[in-house]
N, C-alpha and C positions, 0 to 999 in steps of 0.2 A: 504494500500500500504506500509506504514511504517512497519507494523507488518510482512508483507510478506518478505520485504527486510531484516528485522532483522532476520527472521527465516532462510532465505537462507544464510545469513552471518554466523550464528551459524552452519548451516549444513556444509558449506565450511570449517569452523574451525575443525569440527569433522573429516571431510574427510582428512584434513591435518594431524591430529593427528594419524589417522589410517595408513596413508602412512608412517609417521615417524617410526611407530613400525617395519616396514619391512626394515631393513637396508641390504645393500650389504656388506658382511663382508668377508675378507680373513684372514685365520689363518696361522701362521708360526710356525712350530715346527719340531721335529724329525719325519721323515716319511719313510726313506729309509733303515731301518734296515732289516736284513734277519732273525733275531733270537730274537730280544728284544720285547717280548709280551707286556710289559708295555708301551713301546713307541707307539706301534700301537693302543693300547686300549685307551690311553689318547688322542691321536689324534682323534680317532673315537668318543670318549665321548663328547669332547667339541663341535665338529661339530653337533653331534646329538642333544645336548642340545640347541644350538643356533637355529637350524632349527625347533626344537619342539616349541620354543618360538617365532616363526613367522618370523625369519630372513632368508635371502638368504645367507648362509654361505658355503664357499668352502675353501679347502686347497690350499695354495700357495706353490707349491713344490719347495722351495728354496734349492739349492743344494750346491753350493761352497761358503765357507767362505773365508775371506781375508787371506793372507799369514801368518799374525800374529797368526791366529787360527790354521792354518795347522802346524806351527812350534810347537805350544803348544801340539797338539795331537801327533806329531812325537816324541817329547821329552818324553811324558808320555809313549808311546808305547815302546820306546827303554829302558827307565829306570825302567819301572814297569811291563807292561803287558808281554813283551817278556821274561824278566827274570823269571817272575812267571810261564810262560808256560814251560820254560826249566826245572825249578825245579820240576814241577808237573810230567812232562814226565819221568824224572829220577826216581822219587819216584815210579811211576807205574812200570817201568822196574825193579827196585830193588825188587818189590814184585812179579816179574814173570809175570806181566800182559802185555797185548798187548796195545801199545799206539794207541788210536783211531784217526781217521782222524779228522782234525779240524772241529768243529761243524758248522762253517760258510758254509762248503761244503755241508751240508745236506739241501735239498730244503724243506723248511717248507711252501712254497706257500704263503708267505706274500703278494706278488704282487697281487694274486687273491683277498685277503681280501681288499687290498687297492682299487682295481678297482671296487669291488662289494659294499663295505660298506662305503667308504670315498669319498664324493663328492669333486672333485678337479678341479682347472683350468687346461686347457689342456696341457700347456707347463711346462717345468722345467726351473726355473729362476736362473741365476747367480746374484750375487750382482749388477753387471754392468747392467744387464737387468732391475732389479728393479729400479735402480737409473736413468737410461737413458730413460726408457719407463714405467713410473708408471702405475700400474694396476688400472683400474677404479673401486674403491671400496669406501664405506663410512667410513670404519674402518678396521684397521688391528690389530689382536690380536696375540701376541706372547706368546707361552706357550701351555700347561704346560711342565713339565720335566726340565732337567738341561740345558736349553737353554742359561743361562747366566754363564755357566761353563768355557767359553772362551771369549776372547776379539774379538767379532764379530760384525761388522757393521750391518750385516743382522739381527741377533737376538736382537740387540738393536734398530732395526727399523730406522737406520740412513741412510735412502734413501729418495729421493724426492717423493712428493705426498701430495695432499691436502686431508688427511684423519685423522680420529681420531686414535691416538696411544694408545693401551691398552696392558697391560700384564695381563695374567690370570694364576695365580698359578705358576709363573716362579720360577725357582730354580737356585741358584749359584752352587749347587752341591759340596759345600765345598771349592770352589776355593777362593784363596786369591789374592787380587790385591794390592800389596804393592808398585808397581811402581807409583810414583806421577803423571807421564804423563798419564798413563792408568786410574788412579783414576779420574783425571780431565776430561778425555774424556768421561768416563762412566757417570759421574755426569752430564755433559752437555747433553748427549744423553737422560738420564732418565728425565731430566727437560722438555723435549719436550712432554712427555707422558701426556695424558688426565687422565689416571687412571693406577696406579701401584698396582698390587696385587701379592702376593708371596705365596709359599706353606708351608714354615716353619719359625719358629721364627728366625733362623739365617738370613733369607732373610730380615726380618724386621730390624734387627740390622745392616746389611750391607747397606741397603738403607739409614738408618739414617746417616751413615758415608759419604754417597754420597750427603747428604742434601735433601733426599727424604722421604716423609711420605708414607709408603706402608701399605696395608691392608692384613691381613692374611685370606686366603680363602681355601676351600676344594679343593683337587685335582679333576679335571673334571670327573675322573672315579667314584667319589662319588656323582656326580650330577644325575646320572642315577639310575634306580632301577633294581632289579633282572630281571624283565620282559623285559627290554631293552636288556640285555645281552642274555637272553634266545631266543630272536628273531633271534640272529645271531649265537648262539652256535649250535654245531652239534646235531641234533635231535636224532641221534642214541645213544648218550651217550657213556660212556666207560664201556665195559664189563670186569669184573674182577671176579675171582672165589670166592673172599670173600671181606669183607670191606677193604678199602685201605687208606693208607696215600698218599696224593698227595705231592710229594717232588719236589719243584721248587727252584733251586739254581743258582744264577749268579756266574760268575767266580771271586768272592771276598772271601777273607779269613774269616773263622769263627772258633770258638773255639772248635768245635766238629768234629770228623772224620765222614765221610759218613758211614763208616763201623759200627760205633756205632748206627747210625739211623736204619740201616738194622737189626742189632741185636735186637734193641728195638722193631721194628715191629714184628719180628719173635716171641719174647717172649710174645707179646700181641695178637698173632694170627691174624696179619694184613699183608696184602700185601703192596707193595710200587710201585707206579707209579712215575718214576723218570724222570723229564725233566730238562735239564741243558742248559744254554746259556751263551753268552758273555765270551767264553774262558774257561769254567770249564771243566777240564779233570780229570778223574779217571777211575778205572777199572770196575765200575758197569754199568749194562745194563741201557740204557736210551731210552726214546721215543722222537720222533721229530715231535710233532703235528703241525697242522695248528693252526691259532688263534682260529678258531671255535672249533676245537677239544680240545685245551687248556682250553677254557671256560667250555666245557662239563666235562673235567677232574676235574676241581675245583668244579663244580656243583654236581657231583656224588660222590665226595670223602667223607669219614667219618671224616678225619682230614686233615689239611694242615700244612706242615712245609716248611718254606721259609726263605731266606735272602733278599727278594725283597720287595721294597715298594709297587709295584702294585700287587704282589702276596698277600701281606697283605691286600691291599684295596679290592681285589675281594673276599678274605676270609670273610671280613666284609659284603660285599654286599650279599654273599650267606649264611651268618650266619653259617660258619663252625668253629668248635673248631680249633684254629690255634696256632702255636708257631713260633715266628719270631726271627731268629738269628741276633744279632747285628754284624756288621763287626768289624774286629780287625786290628791292625797295621795301616798302612798308610790310609786305607779305612775307619777307624773309624770316620773320619770327616764327613762322609756322613750319619751317623746314625740320625742326627738331624731331618731329614724329617719323619722317622718312629716314633721317639720319640714324635715329635709334634703332629702327627696324633693320635697316641694311647693315649697320655695324654688328648687330646681333648675329646676322647670318654670314658675316665676312664677305659682304657683297657691296661695300661702300664704293668700289670702283665702278659700279653701274650708275653712279650719280654723274651727270654731265659735267665735264670740266672745260674742254676747249674745242673738241672736234666731234662731229657726228659719226666719224669713222669708229668711235668707241662702241657704237651699237653692234658692229660686225664681229667684235671679239666674242669667241665662244664663252658660254657660262657653264660652270660646273655646279650643279645643284645638290650634290651629295651632302655637303655640310648643312645646307638649309634643311634637307629632309631629316638629318640627324637631330638638329636643334629643334625643329618643329615637333618631333616626337617627345623630346624632353620638355618643351614648353607645354605641350598638351598634358603631359603627366603632372606637371606642376599645377596647372589650372585645375585639373580634376581633384588633386589633393586639397587645394585651397577651398574649392567650392564644396566638396564632400564634407570637409571638416565643419563648415558652417551650416550647410543645408541638412545634415544628418542630426544636428543637435536640436533637441526640443527644449 
């Protein structure tokens, strides 16, 4: 009788442990872009990873940030983005080209990708919704992407609820918080977290200033394998008359003119498939793919040239010879994320220095694969330790 009771007690303990493995998780990150492929893919990747590891994870579609964040974004648009667009349009007109319609106007069907591939809670939540009517979850994970680039209650999980607070590969995006009041607030918010992980070394340094010990982890897009992306990529692939360079550029300043890249491709008997987003405007023909088509374009390319963090990350996943342009001017503060990632994988030489010929050098991905496996093991250990604890 004693042995039977003891056996049943141990069986109940095992059952409890198994139940603990499946946590109800909400993620908060960027999800409403109409043209930022990286934002959609990092959102997709973290949820897929969590669900593959036995959890019930869904996106919390948080929409509106407090007025302080709105003011920050309005100031940035008026002083930087708008000015940049005006200058680009004038440059195109000076060359005799037609000024294209804003790229946000082109429907890339991101909503279809969201509805098909990203499990979500049914509503869209304001900060007030989250604070006044907490969602029934065991944990909320904020990140990845530049969620901490503004002073936002939502992205610092400063709302009511009895759940574990976790950041996964969160990024400050180069933002500086010099105001003492804001620094104190962020420090207070971060101290409520059960686990703080960031995407770049700069994030580690900033967290230290807030009195927080953070852990450096891989972007969620790097937690998945090529097969995961092939499951959602367009099966038709991208048909091109000859081998092509996949050129993916965000609307940030780089040191090379797009015309130089086209001339380089021509001299090497290569086509170019050009995708632009986030306000990039020039006179060259562009494609406006869905997320599924974008993945297929990376997969089927011979080479990749980009100034995008996630364009670089997917080049690694698909093991494509790539060249990443660092940003210049005001945007150079955002280079840390790419530098940290490529330094981690001993591929810093794939950051453009002086010649486009650097693209043609072969790339050995063995060390990347080795470190990717180690990074994934680290992430699993960190999350398991938090998500299995009741």
